[in-house]
N, C-alpha and C positions, 0 to 999 in steps of 0.2 A: 890548715886542713882543707884547702880549697877543693871543691868537687867531691868531698867525702862526707856522706851523711852519718848521723849517729847510728842508724841501723847498719850501715856498712861496717863501722867500727865494731859494733857488737858481734856481727857475723864473723869477723876475722880476728876478734880479740882472743888471746890465749885463755884457756880455762883457768880460773882462779884455783889456787891451792885449796884442796878440800872439797871442790865441787864434784858432784856426781850426777850422772845423767838420769833420766827417767827410768832407765832399765835397771837401776840399782848400782851398787858398788862394782867396780872392775874386779875381776877375779884376782888379779895381782895385788890390788889394794886389800882385799879380804885376806889373802894369804899372808901378806906382810903383817897386817893387823893381828891375825890369829897368832903368828909367831911372837909378836911383841907381848901379847897376853900370856902365852904359854911361858915365855921366859920370865915375865914379871911374877907370875904365880909360882914358878919353880923356885924363885928367890924369896918368896913370901913377902913381896912388896905390894902394898895397896895401891890402888889407882891414885889416891890422894897423895901418897908419898912420892910416887913417880911424877905426878903433876907438879908438886912443889919443887922437885929437883930440876924440872924443865921450865919452870916459870909459866905453867899453864894451869887451867882449871881441870878438875878431874873429869868434867864432862867432855873436854877436848880429848883427853886420853881415851875415854870411852868411844868417842867417834873414830879415833885412829884405830882402836882395836877392832871395831866392827867393820872397818873399811869404808865407813860413811864419809870420812874425810881423808884425803890423800896426805901422806906424810912427805914433806919436802926433804930433799937430800940432807940439808943442814940439820933439820930436826931429827931425822933418822940417825944421823951421826951422834947427836946428843943423847938420843934414847939408847943407842948401843953403849955409849960410855956409862950412862946411868945404870944400865942393866949388866954391866961388866961383860960385854960380848963384842963381837965385831958386826959390822953392818951386814956382811954376807950371811950371817946366821938367820936373818929374817927372810932370806930368799931360799934357804935350804929346801930341797924337794920340789922346787918349782918346775924343773924339767920333767921330773917323774909324774907330776900331776897334769902335765900337758897344758899349762897355763899360757904358753906362748900362742896356742891356737884359740879355740872357741870357748873353752871353759876348763874348770878344774876337774880332775878325775875324782877328787875327794867329794865334790858336789856341794852345793849350797846347804843341804840338810845337815851333812856331816860338819861343815864349818859352823853352822848355827848351833849345833849341839856342843861343839867345843868352845863356843863363846859363852856358854852358860857356866855358872860356878859348879853345878852338879856334873855337867858334861866333862869338864876338864878333870874333876876329881875322879869320876868313874873311869875315864880314859887312863888315868895314872894308876888306879887301883886294879883294874881288870887284868892287865898282864902279870900282876903279882900272884894271881891264882894259878898255881902250877899244874893242878890236875885237869887235864883236858875234859874229862867227864863233868866236872864241877863247873868249868867255864861254859860248857854246852848247856847245863841246867840253868845257869844265870841268864844266858842268852834266851833260852826258851821261856823263862819267867818274864823277861822284859818284853819279848815278842807277844806273849799272851796278854800282858798288861796293856800294851799299845793297841792290840786288837780289841780288847774290852773297852778301852777309851773310845775307839772309833765307833763301836756299836752303840755306846751311850749317846754319841753326838748325832748319829744318823736319825732322821725322822722315822717314827714308827709307821709301818705300812698298814693300811686298812685291809681287812679280809676282802677277798675278791667278790664275795656275795654282796658286800655293802657298796661296791662301786657301781653296780648295775641297778637300774630302777625298773 
């Protein structure tokens, strides 16, 4: 390696599998991870069982599902086999979400929601509510609860009279 410094090598070295930059996971990594999680949950398989089938720790499966670590092509193939699907299933909807460009149309908040146990369960249960009026009331309830949470977090404002001396 004559004439090449360690810094030059680091600057031009390929990104290691699983590495993510300071801006957070790439939208495609989040999309693939979310679809791995949804498929695993649909089959009723725990992260521990999937990890065991893949020869990984459950923490590694968690990182794949969050998109914190990139899944190599060979590992994605193994995951697809373990989850009885094809690799393409993990990329479904990627064009509709606009991930080829700057970001997902689903948005990071929606992805974060679907990465929680409650989120995926709620997302599966909500469409089963057949009456539109009832679905609207559930949405109104969730919206009111989230607004209430925000109000509890906001610092209380002092009355205007107390601010002047």
